[in-house]
C-alpha positions in Angstrom: 22.2 -4.5 4.6 23.1 -7.7 2.7 25.2 -7.9 -0.4 25.1 -10.6 -3.1 27.6 -11.0 -5.9 26.1 -12.8 -8.9 27.9 -14.3 -11.9 26.0 -13.3 -15.1 26.7 -13.9 -18.8 28.0 -10.3 -18.8 30.3 -10.7 -15.8 30.0 -10.3 -12.1 27.1 -8.1 -10.8 26.4 -6.9 -7.3 23.1 -6.7 -5.5 22.8 -4.5 -2.4 19.7 -5.2 -0.2 17.7 -2.6 1.8 15.2 -4.7 3.7 11.7 -4.4 5.2 10.5 -6.7 7.9 6.9 -6.7 6.6 8.0 -6.7 2.8 5.4 -8.0 0.2 7.4 -6.6 -2.7 11.0 -6.4 -4.0 12.0 -3.4 -6.0 15.0 -4.0 -8.2 16.8 -0.7 -9.3 19.5 -0.5 -11.8 21.8 2.4 -12.3 22.4 4.7 -15.4 25.3 4.7 -17.9 26.9 7.7 -16.2 26.9 6.6 -12.5 26.2 3.9 -10.0 23.9 3.1 -7.2 25.0 6.3 -5.3 22.5 8.3 -7.4 20.4 10.7 -5.3 17.1 9.1 -6.6 18.2 5.5 -6.0 19.4 6.3 -2.5 16.3 8.2 -1.5 14.0 5.4 -2.6 16.2 2.7 -0.9 15.8 4.7 2.3 12.0 5.3 2.1 10.5 2.3 0.2 11.0 -0.1 3.2 8.6 2.0 5.1 5.9 1.0 2.5 6.7 -2.7 2.9 9.0 -2.9 0.0 12.5 -4.3 0.0 14.9 -2.6 -2.4 17.6 -4.3 -4.3 20.2 -1.8 -5.7 21.8 -3.6 -8.7 25.3 -2.8 -10.0 25.8 -4.0 -13.5 29.0 -6.0 -14.3 30.7 -3.2 -16.1 30.4 -1.0 -13.1 31.5 -3.7 -10.6 34.6 -4.2 -12.9 35.4 -0.5 -12.6 34.9 0.3 -16.3 33.9 3.9 -17.1 31.7 3.2 -20.2 28.6 1.2 -20.4 28.3 -1.7 -22.9 25.6 -2.2 -25.5 22.0 -2.5 -24.5 22.0 -6.2 -25.2 24.8 -6.7 -22.8 23.0 -4.7 -20.2 20.0 -6.8 -20.7 22.1 -10.0 -20.4 23.4 -9.0 -17.1 20.0 -8.1 -15.7 18.5 -11.4 -16.9 21.4 -13.3 -15.3 20.8 -11.8 -11.8 17.1 -12.0 -11.9 16.9 -15.4 -10.0 18.7 -13.7 -7.1 16.1 -11.0 -6.9 13.4 -13.6 -6.8 15.0 -15.7 -4.1 13.0 -14.1 -1.3 9.8 -15.5 -2.8 8.2 -12.0 -3.3 6.9 -10.3 -6.5 9.5 -8.2 -8.1 9.2 -4.8 -9.6 11.7 -4.0 -12.3 13.2 -0.5 -12.1 16.1 1.7 -12.7 17.3 5.2 -13.8 18.2 6.2 -17.4 19.8 3.2 -19.1 18.7 1.1 -16.1 15.1 2.2 -16.8 15.4 1.1 -20.4 16.7 -2.3 -19.3 13.7 -2.7 -16.9 11.2 -1.7 -19.7 12.7 -4.0 -22.2 12.9 -7.1 -20.0 10.4 -6.7 -17.2 7.5 -8.7 -18.8 9.6 -11.6 -19.9 11.2 -12.0 -16.5 7.9 -12.0 -14.7 8.1 -8.6 -13.0 4.7 -7.2 -11.6 5.5 -3.6 -12.5 8.2 -1.3 -13.9 9.6 1.9 -12.4 11.3 4.2 -14.9 13.3 7.0 -13.3 14.7 9.6 -15.8 13.7 7.6 -18.8 15.8 8.7 -21.7 13.2 9.3 -24.2 15.6 10.6 -26.8 19.3 11.7 -26.9 19.6 15.4 -25.9 18.6 17.7 -28.8 17.4 14.7 -31.0 13.7 14.2 -30.3 13.4 12.4 -33.7 15.3 9.4 -32.2 12.7 8.4 -29.9 12.8 5.4 -27.5 9.1 5.6 -26.6 8.4 2.1 -28.0 10.4 0.6 -25.1 8.3 2.5 -22.6 4.9 1.8 -24.3 5.7 -1.9 -24.7 6.2 -2.9 -21.1 2.9 -4.5 -20.8 3.0 -3.9 -17.0 1.8 -1.2 -14.5 4.6 1.4 -15.1 5.5 4.6 -13.3 7.7 7.2 -15.0 9.4 9.9 -12.8 10.9 12.6 -15.0 12.7 15.9 -14.3 10.9 19.0 -15.6 14.1 20.1 -17.3 15.5 16.8 -18.4 17.3 17.2 -21.7 16.7 13.4 -22.5 12.9 14.2 -22.6 10.8 16.7 -20.5 7.4 15.3 -19.1 5.3 17.1 -21.8 7.2 15.4 -24.5 6.1 12.0 -23.5 3.4 10.3 -25.6 0.1 9.2 -24.1 0.2 5.5 -23.1 -0.8 3.1 -20.4 1.6 4.3 -17.7 1.7 6.9 -14.9 4.0 9.9 -15.3 5.2 12.2 -12.5 7.1 15.3 -13.1 9.8 16.6 -10.7 9.8 20.4 -11.2 13.0 22.0 -12.3 14.8 18.7 -12.1 17.5 17.7 -14.7 18.4 14.1 -15.7 19.8 13.5 -12.3 16.9 15.3 -10.5 19.3 18.1 -9.5 17.4 21.5 -9.2 19.0 24.9 -9.7 19.7 26.9 -6.6 17.4 29.7 -7.9 14.5 27.3 -8.1 11.6 27.8 -5.7 11.9 24.1 -4.8 14.9 23.0 -2.8 17.0 20.0 -3.6 16.0 18.0 -0.5 12.3 18.8 -1.1 12.5 17.7 -4.7 14.1 14.4 -3.8 11.7 13.8 -0.9 8.7 14.5 -3.2 10.1 12.0 -5.7 10.5 9.3 -3.2 6.9 10.0 -1.7 5.4 9.5 -5.2 7.3 6.2 -5.8 6.3 5.0 -2.3 2.6 5.8 -2.9 2.7 4.0 -6.2 4.5 0.9 -4.6 1.9 0.9 -1.9 -1.0 0.7 -4.4 0.8 -2.0 -6.4 1.4 -4.0 -3.2 -2.2 -4.0 -2.5 -3.2 -5.3 -5.9 
């Protein structure tokens, strides 16, 4: 595991690499506004994607590296992401932009301009909880790239059935909330839910890698 610290216009960011010997893609994953790279979905993908020939770069935004508890405005998040992008490209491989929640929004907004070959949106916050009229669908629909959305079936920021039709793939994680946690009473266990999520992502990356 290698770690790079990167100066960006938004401050010092950190990239933790989970490598693959036969990598043909890099998957960059940013965290959400309420947590870091320890999120269960990010960790599961970092563990499994290398088996599909994908090196995973877990990205910590400057605000998180600095120990702050509140994420900055979207334009500042985008500035941090843009600033560290050259480090993500340094291995000479195509890069998939990805992230969970706020990190997914950043990937959607900036992926095409930065030259990403795809976008992975985990727990995309389609709208604030209880406010479906404040939709962020335009960010998702405007990626202009092959895009996979993985969404919890009980996500208050947008359930799978709430998503509009568009040129992207959508996979639901039954019973999962915004962090892909499933209730103990659910017929699907937590480990099974996360393993299924990682398997869907791995299959999508394999198809993307072969293009």
